[in-house]
C-alpha positions as CSV (number, residue, x, y, z in Angstrom):
1,M,62.2,130.7,38.6
2,K,60.4,128.0,36.8
3,K,60.6,125.7,39.7
4,M,59.1,128.3,42.1
5,S,56.2,129.0,39.7
6,S,55.5,125.3,39.6
7,A,55.7,125.1,43.5
8,Y,53.3,128.0,43.8
9,G,50.9,126.3,41.4
10,E,51.0,123.0,43.3
11,L,50.6,124.8,46.6
12,F,47.6,126.7,45.2
13,K,46.0,123.5,44.0
14,I,46.7,121.8,47.4
15,E,45.1,124.6,49.4
16,N,42.1,124.8,47.2
17,D,41.6,121.0,46.9
18,I,41.6,120.8,50.7
19,R,39.0,123.6,50.9
20,S,36.8,121.9,48.2
21,Y,37.2,118.5,49.9
22,I,36.1,119.8,53.2
23,T,33.2,121.9,51.8
24,L,31.9,119.1,49.6
25,N,32.0,116.4,52.3
26,M,30.6,118.7,55.2
27,R,27.9,120.1,53.0
28,G,26.8,116.6,52.3
29,L,26.5,115.9,56.0
30,F,25.1,119.2,57.3
31,G,23.8,121.2,54.3
32,S,24.8,124.6,53.0
33,D,25.2,126.2,56.4
34,W,27.6,123.4,57.6
35,Y,30.4,125.8,58.6
36,E,28.3,127.8,61.1
37,Y,26.4,124.7,62.2
38,S,29.6,122.8,63.0
39,Y,30.8,125.7,65.1
40,R,27.6,125.7,67.1
41,K,27.7,121.9,67.4
42,L,31.3,122.0,68.8
43,K,30.2,124.8,71.1
44,F,32.8,127.2,69.6
45,G,30.3,130.0,69.2
46,R,30.4,131.7,65.8
47,P,33.4,131.4,63.5
48,S,35.7,134.4,63.5
49,K,36.0,134.5,59.8
50,K,34.4,132.9,56.7
51,F,35.7,129.5,55.6
52,D,36.9,130.8,52.2
53,R,39.1,133.3,54.1
54,L,40.9,130.7,56.3
55,F,44.7,130.4,56.1
56,Y,46.4,127.2,55.2
57,H,47.2,126.2,58.8
58,E,43.7,126.8,59.8
59,L,42.4,124.6,57.0
60,I,44.7,121.9,58.2
61,N,43.5,122.3,61.8
62,I,39.8,121.9,60.6
63,L,40.7,119.0,58.4
64,N,42.4,117.4,61.4
65,L,39.6,118.0,63.8
66,Y,36.8,116.8,61.6
67,S,38.8,113.7,60.7
68,K,39.3,112.9,64.4
69,M,35.6,113.3,64.8
70,K,35.1,110.8,61.9
71,L,33.3,113.4,59.9
72,L,36.0,113.2,57.2
73,E,37.9,110.1,56.1
74,M,41.3,111.5,55.1
75,P,44.1,109.3,56.3
76,V,46.1,110.6,59.3
77,S,49.3,110.0,57.4
78,L,48.2,112.4,54.6
79,I,47.0,115.0,57.1
80,N,50.4,114.9,58.8
81,E,52.1,115.3,55.5
82,L,50.0,118.3,54.9
83,K,50.8,119.8,58.3
84,Y,54.5,119.3,57.6
85,L,54.1,121.3,54.4
86,T,53.4,124.5,56.3
87,P,57.1,125.7,56.5
88,I,57.4,124.9,52.7
89,R,54.2,126.9,52.2
90,N,55.6,129.8,54.2
91,K,58.7,129.9,52.1
92,I,56.7,130.0,49.0
93,A,54.5,132.7,50.3
94,H,57.5,134.8,51.2
95,S,59.3,134.1,47.8
96,I,62.1,132.1,49.4
97,S,63.6,129.5,47.1
98,L,62.9,125.9,47.9
99,N,65.7,123.4,47.9
100,E,65.5,120.1,46.0
101,S,64.1,118.0,49.0
102,E,61.4,120.6,49.7
103,H,60.4,120.7,46.0
104,A,60.2,116.8,46.1
105,Y,58.2,116.8,49.4
106,L,55.7,119.3,47.9
107,N,55.3,117.4,44.7
108,N,54.9,114.1,46.5
109,T,52.3,115.5,48.9
110,Y,50.5,117.1,46.0
111,Q,50.4,113.8,44.1
112,K,49.2,111.9,47.3
113,L,46.4,114.5,47.9
114,N,45.4,114.6,44.2
115,K,45.1,110.8,44.2
116,F,43.1,110.7,47.3
117,I,40.7,113.4,46.5
118,H,40.1,112.4,42.8
119,K,39.9,108.6,43.4
């Protein structure tokens, strides 16, 4: 139980760090209405939901898109690790225990993201 509590805490921090990283950087580029502005600029129309309501996989898609557009500078290798974290995220969300390698992957990815964002 203690390992799953720790896994949930790391996942919570990962998801919120990603959200904060995107918001901080995009707000610096486009101002406080960056989310709506980016959708208009990309000709996606209006966002279907607010940024703070996006699911993990949607955050990763936005992170990937903005990085490809050179609006964010996160390494592709780290984005890929975050993508591969999705099945582990789903197990945690559905209260399915993680095995040792999944715990290790989650912790390693958490450490890498934390080091990148708080450098």
